[in-house]
C-alpha positions in Angstrom: 2.0 1.3 -35.9 -0.7 -1.3 -36.7 1.1 -4.0 -34.7 0.9 -1.9 -31.4 4.3 -3.3 -30.4 4.6 -0.6 -27.7 1.8 -2.4 -25.8 1.8 -5.6 -23.8 -0.1 -8.4 -25.6 -3.1 -8.2 -23.3 -3.5 -4.5 -24.1 -3.2 -5.1 -27.9 -6.3 -7.3 -27.7 -8.5 -4.4 -26.4 -7.0 -1.5 -28.4 -10.0 -1.5 -30.8 -12.5 -1.3 -28.0 -14.5 1.9 -27.6 -12.9 5.0 -26.0 -15.2 4.6 -23.0 -14.0 1.0 -22.4 -10.4 1.9 -22.8 -10.7 4.9 -20.4 -12.2 2.5 -17.8 -9.3 0.2 -18.3 -6.8 3.1 -18.0 -8.4 4.1 -14.7 -8.3 0.6 -13.2 -5.7 0.0 -10.4 -2.8 -2.0 -11.6 0.3 -3.6 -10.1 3.7 -2.4 -11.5 6.7 -4.1 -9.9 9.9 -2.4 -8.9 12.9 -3.4 -6.8 11.9 -2.0 -3.4 8.4 -3.5 -3.8 9.9 -6.9 -4.5 12.3 -6.5 -1.5 9.3 -5.6 0.7 7.2 -8.6 -0.6 10.1 -11.0 -0.1 10.6 -9.8 3.5 6.9 -10.3 4.3 7.0 -13.8 2.7 9.9 -14.6 5.0 7.9 -13.4 8.0 4.9 -15.5 7.1 6.9 -18.8 7.4 9.0 -17.7 10.4 8.7 -20.2 13.3 7.1 -19.0 16.5 9.5 -17.9 19.2 9.5 -15.6 22.2 10.8 -12.5 20.3 9.4 -12.4 16.8 10.9 -10.2 14.0 8.8 -7.4 12.7 8.8 -5.1 9.7 8.3 -1.4 9.3 7.4 -0.2 5.7 8.0 3.5 5.8 7.8 6.2 3.2 6.0 9.4 2.1 2.2 9.4 1.7 1.0 7.9 -1.6 4.3 6.3 -2.4 3.1 2.7 -2.8 3.2 1.3 0.7 -0.5 0.3 0.9 -0.5 -1.2 -2.6 2.4 -3.4 -1.6 0.7 -4.8 1.5 -2.5 -5.2 -0.4 -0.8 -7.3 -3.0 0.8 -9.4 -0.2 -2.6 -9.9 1.4 -4.3 -10.9 -1.8 -1.5 -13.4 -2.4 -2.6 -15.1 0.9 -6.4 -14.9 0.9 -8.5 -15.8 3.9 -10.7 -18.9 3.9 -14.1 -19.0 5.6 -14.9 -21.8 8.1 -17.2 -23.5 5.6 -14.2 -24.1 3.2 -11.6 -25.5 5.6 -11.2 -29.2 6.6 -11.5 -28.5 10.3 -14.4 -26.0 10.0 -12.4 -23.1 11.3 -11.7 -19.8 9.5 -8.1 -19.3 8.3 -6.8 -15.8 7.9 -3.1 -15.9 7.1 -2.7 -12.1 6.8 -4.9 -9.7 8.6 -4.6 -6.0 7.6 -6.1 -3.4 9.8 -5.7 0.4 10.0 -4.6 2.3 13.0 -7.6 4.4 14.0 -7.5 8.1 13.3 -8.5 8.7 17.0 -6.0 6.2 18.4 -6.6 4.3 21.6 -6.6 0.7 22.7 -10.3 0.2 22.5 -10.5 1.4 18.9 -7.5 -0.6 17.9 -9.0 -3.8 19.2 -12.2 -2.8 17.5 -10.4 -2.6 14.2 -9.1 -6.1 14.7 -12.5 -7.5 15.5 -14.0 -5.7 12.5 -11.3 -7.0 10.2 -12.1 -10.6 11.4 -15.9 -10.1 11.0 -16.7 -9.9 14.7 -18.5 -6.6 14.5 -20.9 -7.6 17.3 -18.1 -7.4 19.8 -17.1 -3.8 19.0 -19.6 -2.4 21.6 -18.0 -4.4 24.4 -15.8 -2.7 27.1 -12.0 -2.6 26.6 -11.2 -5.8 28.6 -13.8 -7.8 26.7 -12.6 -6.4 23.4 -9.0 -7.3 24.2 -10.0 -10.8 25.2 -12.1 -11.3 22.1 -9.5 -9.8 19.7 -6.7 -12.1 21.0 -8.9 -15.1 21.0 -10.2 -14.6 17.5 -6.7 -13.9 16.2 -5.7 -17.3 17.5 -8.8 -19.1 16.4 -8.5 -17.7 12.8 -4.8 -18.7 12.7 -3.6 -15.2 11.8 0.1 -15.5 11.0 0.9 -11.8 10.2 -0.8 -8.7 11.5 -0.4 -5.7 9.1 -1.1 -2.3 10.7 -1.5 0.4 8.1 -1.4 4.1 8.8 0.5 3.4 12.0 1.6 7.1 12.2 -2.0 7.8 13.2 -1.0 6.9 16.7 0.8 10.2 16.9 -2.7 11.9 16.9 -3.2 10.7 20.4 -1.8 12.1 23.6 1.6 11.2 24.9 0.0 8.7 27.2 -2.1 7.2 24.5 1.0 6.8 22.2 2.9 5.0 25.0 -0.1 2.7 25.7 -0.4 1.8 22.0 3.3 1.2 21.6 3.2 -1.1 24.6 0.1 -2.8 23.1 2.0 -3.6 19.9 4.9 -5.1 21.8 2.6 -7.1 24.0 0.4 -8.3 21.1 3.5 -9.6 19.3 4.7 -11.4 22.4 1.4 -12.8 23.3 0.5 -14.2 19.9 4.1 -14.9 18.7 3.3 -13.5 15.3 5.2 -10.9 13.2 3.8 -7.4 12.9 4.1 -5.3 9.8 3.7 -1.6 10.5 3.1 0.7 7.6 3.4 4.5 7.7 5.2 7.7 7.1 8.6 8.7 8.5 6.7 9.9 11.6 5.8 6.3 12.3 9.5 5.4 12.3 10.2 8.1 14.8 7.3 6.9 17.0 8.5 3.3 17.0 12.1 4.3 17.6 11.0 6.2 20.6 10.5 2.8 22.3 13.8 1.1 22.7 12.3 -2.4 22.8 10.2 -1.9 19.7 13.0 -0.2 17.8 15.1 -3.3 18.1 12.3 -5.5 16.8 11.2 -3.6 13.7 13.4 -3.8 10.6 12.7 -0.7 8.5 12.3 -0.8 4.7 12.3 2.7 3.2 10.3 3.5 0.1 12.0 6.7 -0.8 10.8 9.3 -3.4 11.8 8.3 -7.0 14.8 9.8 -8.7 16.1 9.8 -12.2 17.7 6.6 -13.2 17.3 3.3 -15.0 14.6 2.0 -12.7 12.5 5.1 -13.0 12.7 4.9 -16.8 11.7 1.2 -16.6 8.8 2.2 -14.5 7.5 4.6 -17.1 8.1 2.1 -19.9 6.1 -0.6 -18.0 3.4 1.9 -17.3 3.2 2.9 -21.0 2.9 -0.7 -22.0 -0.3 -1.3 -20.0 -2.1 1.8 -21.2 -4.3 1.1 -24.3 -3.1 4.0 -26.4 -2.8 3.4 -30.2 0.4 5.4 -30.5 3.6 5.2 -28.5 4.3 8.1 -26.1 7.9 7.4 -25.2 7.3 8.3 -21.5 10.9 7.4 -20.7 12.4 10.0 -23.0 14.4 12.5 -20.9 12.2 15.6 -21.4 8.9 13.8 -20.7 10.3 11.7 -17.9 11.7 14.8 -16.2 8.4 16.7 -16.6 6.5 13.9 -14.9 8.9 13.3 -12.1 9.2 17.0 -11.3 5.4 17.5 -11.2 4.9 14.4 -9.1 7.8 15.4 -6.8 9.1 11.8 -7.0 5.9 10.3 -5.4 4.8 7.0 -7.1 1.1 7.6 -6.7 1.4 11.0 -8.2 3.5 9.7 -11.1 0.7 7.2 -11.9 -2.0 9.8 -11.4 -0.3 12.2 -14.0 0.2 9.4 -16.5 -3.3 8.1 -16.0 -5.0 11.5 -16.4 -2.9 12.3 -19.5 -3.8 8.9 -21.0 -7.5 9.5 -20.5 -7.1 12.9 -22.2 -5.2 11.2 -25.0 -8.0 8.8 -25.7 -10.9 11.3 -25.3 -9.1 13.9 -27.5 -8.2 11.3 -30.2 -4.5 12.1 -29.9 -3.8 8.5 -28.7 -0.4 9.4 -27.2 0.8 11.4 -24.2 2.9 14.5 -24.9 4.6 17.1 -22.7 2.0 19.6 -23.8 -0.7 17.2 -22.6 0.9 16.8 -19.2 0.7 20.6 -18.9 -2.9 20.7 -19.9 -4.3 18.2 -17.4 -4.2 20.7 -14.6 -2.2 18.6 -12.2 -1.4 20.2 -8.8 1.8 19.0 -7.2 1.7 17.5 -3.6 3.4 20.5 -2.1 1.0 23.0 -3.8 -1.9 21.0 -2.4 -0.4 21.1 1.1 0.1 24.9 0.9 -3.5 25.4 -0.3 -4.8 23.2 2.5 -2.7 25.0 5.1 
């Protein structure tokens, strides 16, 4: 096993580092591609270059909590970084992709505040609603925002029925006013909220990130994940028994799959075992998403 052929070349170069250094590497966020992620990224790339018109297309990235939605939009945002005014030829900031989060206590004022904060205009957040709206729209134009990503859009359901209707109207108006695409990101509840507005429902194309199931892509996911974890021995995560144990415990949720494998990999390094086994997955004390919900309820 001295060639560490089960690892990607970049991981082979750090395999002799200290256990502490390898554990830090294991716990670092990493991008692992898969088909629905690539479809989502390609759809957002198309929106970025879409010409302005009266009725702009929008995207709704929908799926269970912790199933990779935010990681996808973060990768897209990092691929199109903002440039400060001091670095652009015309002396104006350029923000191709602005990502904001729908406030937990949703109303128009807080939403405009999130936009202003995302653009660095925090001094305007204390203004009244009309001033916030005017400042948000103006700065979105001045910074050349070409896509507005709204994460956790299902938070709008925490508001009253009137607040929900106002926020849905705001989203429709904002897209029309600026003639830019909107990318909404949220759970299936977000889909229901947007589909409750006929005009918005026709404008948002949904891309579903469903829970993972057994199959070739799931096995490929595990193999790719194994190749970027600096363990000195192969674990064969894609073997039927181990793959089934991980998928069952994670209930098909991508973030949970990664959490299980990461915690088991840390244990493998700290114990000197240097490989993930079914017994180790049992020993990490992982609690499934449904068990956590029951405990919280």
